[in-house]
C-alpha positions in Angstrom: -25.9 -4.5 -12.9 -28.9 -2.5 -11.7 -30.3 0.4 -13.7 -31.9 3.5 -12.2 -32.9 7.0 -13.4 -35.9 9.2 -13.6 -37.3 11.7 -16.2 -40.4 13.8 -16.6 -42.9 13.6 -19.5 -45.6 15.9 -20.6 -49.2 15.7 -19.5 -50.0 14.4 -23.0 -48.0 11.2 -22.3 -50.0 8.2 -23.6 -49.1 6.0 -20.6 -49.4 8.0 -17.4 -48.5 6.1 -14.3 -50.7 8.1 -12.0 -54.1 9.7 -12.7 -56.4 12.0 -10.8 -59.4 9.7 -11.7 -57.8 6.6 -10.2 -56.7 7.3 -6.6 -53.5 5.6 -5.5 -53.8 3.6 -2.3 -50.8 2.5 -0.3 -51.0 0.0 2.6 -54.6 0.6 3.3 -54.1 4.4 3.9 -56.4 7.0 2.5 -56.3 7.5 -1.3 -53.9 10.0 -2.6 -55.6 12.1 -5.3 -53.4 15.2 -5.6 -50.5 13.7 -7.5 -49.8 15.1 -11.0 -50.4 12.8 -14.0 -47.4 14.3 -15.7 -44.8 12.4 -13.6 -43.3 9.2 -14.8 -40.4 7.1 -13.6 -38.3 4.6 -15.4 -35.1 2.6 -14.6 -32.5 3.3 -17.2 -29.1 4.5 -15.8 -26.3 2.0 -15.1 -25.5 1.6 -11.4 -22.1 -0.2 -10.9 -21.7 -3.3 -8.8 -19.9 -2.8 -5.4 -16.7 -4.2 -6.9 -15.6 -3.8 -10.5 -15.1 -6.9 -12.6 -11.3 -6.4 -12.7 -10.9 -5.6 -9.0 -9.1 -8.8 -8.1 -6.7 -8.5 -11.1 -5.9 -4.9 -10.2 -5.1 -5.9 -6.6 -2.7 -8.5 -7.9 -0.9 -5.9 -10.1 -0.6 -3.3 -7.3 3.0 -2.3 -6.4 4.7 -4.8 -4.1 5.0 -3.7 -0.5 3.7 -4.4 3.0 0.9 -7.0 3.2 -1.3 -7.6 6.2 -0.7 -11.4 6.0 3.2 -11.0 6.2 4.8 -11.9 9.5 7.8 -9.9 10.7 10.3 -12.5 9.3 8.5 -12.6 6.0 8.6 -8.8 5.7 12.4 -8.8 6.1 12.8 -11.7 3.7 10.7 -10.0 1.0 12.8 -6.8 1.3 16.1 -8.7 1.0 14.8 -10.6 -2.0 13.9 -7.3 -3.6 17.4 -6.0 -3.0 19.0 -9.2 -4.3 17.2 -8.7 -7.6 17.2 -4.9 -7.4 17.1 -4.1 -11.1 14.2 -6.5 -11.9 11.8 -5.7 -13.4 13.4 -2.2 -13.7 16.4 -0.3 -12.3 16.3 0.1 -8.5 12.9 -1.6 -8.2 14.2 -3.3 -5.1 15.0 0.0 -3.4 11.4 1.1 -4.3 10.1 -1.9 -2.4 12.3 -0.9 0.6 10.8 2.6 0.5 7.3 1.2 0.6 8.1 -0.9 3.7 9.7 2.1 5.4 7.8 3.2 8.4 9.2 6.7 8.9 7.3 10.0 8.5 8.4 11.6 5.2 7.9 15.0 6.7 10.4 14.5 9.6 14.1 13.6 9.7 14.5 9.9 10.3 17.1 7.5 11.9 16.2 4.7 9.5 19.9 4.4 8.5 21.2 5.5 12.0 22.1 9.2 11.7 19.3 11.7 11.2 18.5 12.0 7.5 15.8 13.8 5.5 14.3 10.9 3.6 11.1 12.4 2.5 12.3 12.3 -1.2 12.8 8.8 -2.6 15.9 10.0 -4.5 17.7 10.7 -1.3 16.7 7.3 0.1 18.0 5.7 -3.2 21.4 7.4 -3.1 22.2 6.1 0.3 22.0 2.5 -1.0 24.3 3.4 -3.9 26.9 5.6 -2.2 27.6 3.9 1.1 28.2 0.5 2.7 24.6 -0.3 1.9 25.4 -1.0 -1.7 26.5 -4.5 -0.7 22.8 -5.3 -0.4 22.2 -4.5 -4.1 22.4 -7.7 -6.1 24.0 -9.6 -3.2 25.1 -13.2 -3.8 24.3 -14.8 -0.5 22.9 -14.0 3.0 22.5 -15.7 6.3 20.4 -14.9 9.3 22.6 -14.5 12.4 19.9 -13.9 15.0 16.2 -13.1 15.3 14.4 -11.6 18.4 11.0 -10.3 19.3 12.0 -7.4 21.7 8.3 -6.8 22.3 5.2 -8.2 21.0 5.1 -5.7 18.1 8.9 -5.1 17.7 11.2 -7.5 15.9 14.9 -7.4 15.3 16.9 -9.5 12.9 20.7 -9.5 12.1 21.7 -10.6 8.7 25.1 -11.4 7.2 25.3 -10.3 3.5 27.9 -11.4 0.9 28.0 -8.9 -1.9 28.7 -9.5 -5.6 32.2 -7.8 -5.4 35.3 -9.7 -4.1 35.6 -9.9 -0.3 32.5 -7.8 0.1 30.7 -8.8 3.3 28.6 -6.8 5.8 26.2 -7.3 8.6 22.9 -5.4 8.9 20.2 -5.3 11.6 16.5 -4.9 10.6 14.1 -3.5 13.1 10.5 -4.1 12.2 7.5 -2.6 14.1 3.9 -3.7 13.8 1.6 -0.7 13.6 -1.4 -0.5 16.0 -4.3 1.6 14.8 -4.7 3.8 11.7 -4.6 2.7 8.1 -1.5 0.5 8.7 -3.0 -1.4 11.6 -1.5 -4.8 11.9 1.2 -4.3 9.2 4.9 -4.8 9.8 6.9 -1.8 8.7 10.7 -1.2 8.8 11.8 1.2 11.5 15.5 1.0 10.7 18.1 -0.9 8.7 21.4 -0.4 10.5 24.9 -1.4 9.5 27.0 -3.1 12.2 29.9 -0.7 11.7 30.1 2.9 10.7 28.5 3.0 7.3 29.0 6.8 6.9 32.5 7.2 8.3 33.7 8.8 5.1 30.7 11.2 4.9 27.8 11.1 2.6 26.4 13.6 0.1 22.8 12.7 -0.4 
């Protein structure tokens, strides 16, 4: 830690730093004789280090979501793992992870699930997972990657077969991941869409 502060003392201070009778000379320049003897400086205020002592630990505890080091495949895997253990460490935590990976603009309607939906509020996003074919993803028992393809250098698609925790519950979903270029998310893989192979909203959806 480094300390820094300044304060002023009265002319009667017993230890003046500068005096009119003793000119101050700097670097061989002409003496400075017009400085007041009443000024005094002392280091005393705490100046914090560049990073706090608990910075690393706080980074480890940050909410799980996109990481710069994740590949496209790893980003999909982490999302599916979160949905498999959806209610750990709290209810719908897995859906929260999905929302953090989502690459849509919360102020515009999104085709994340196929049809245009207003997903700016997390509660609407959450309801779709609970009141549609997407619920098979929550707490699923098994999954298998059917295909993986880099459509472009920064666009990745993966189709996944999911076996749910209910009898004869099986569905196929396609993840589309996009690697951002520029901005605060530069280099991160975010989810553009998670589409069901069939018509997930055939019966309508009140979200």
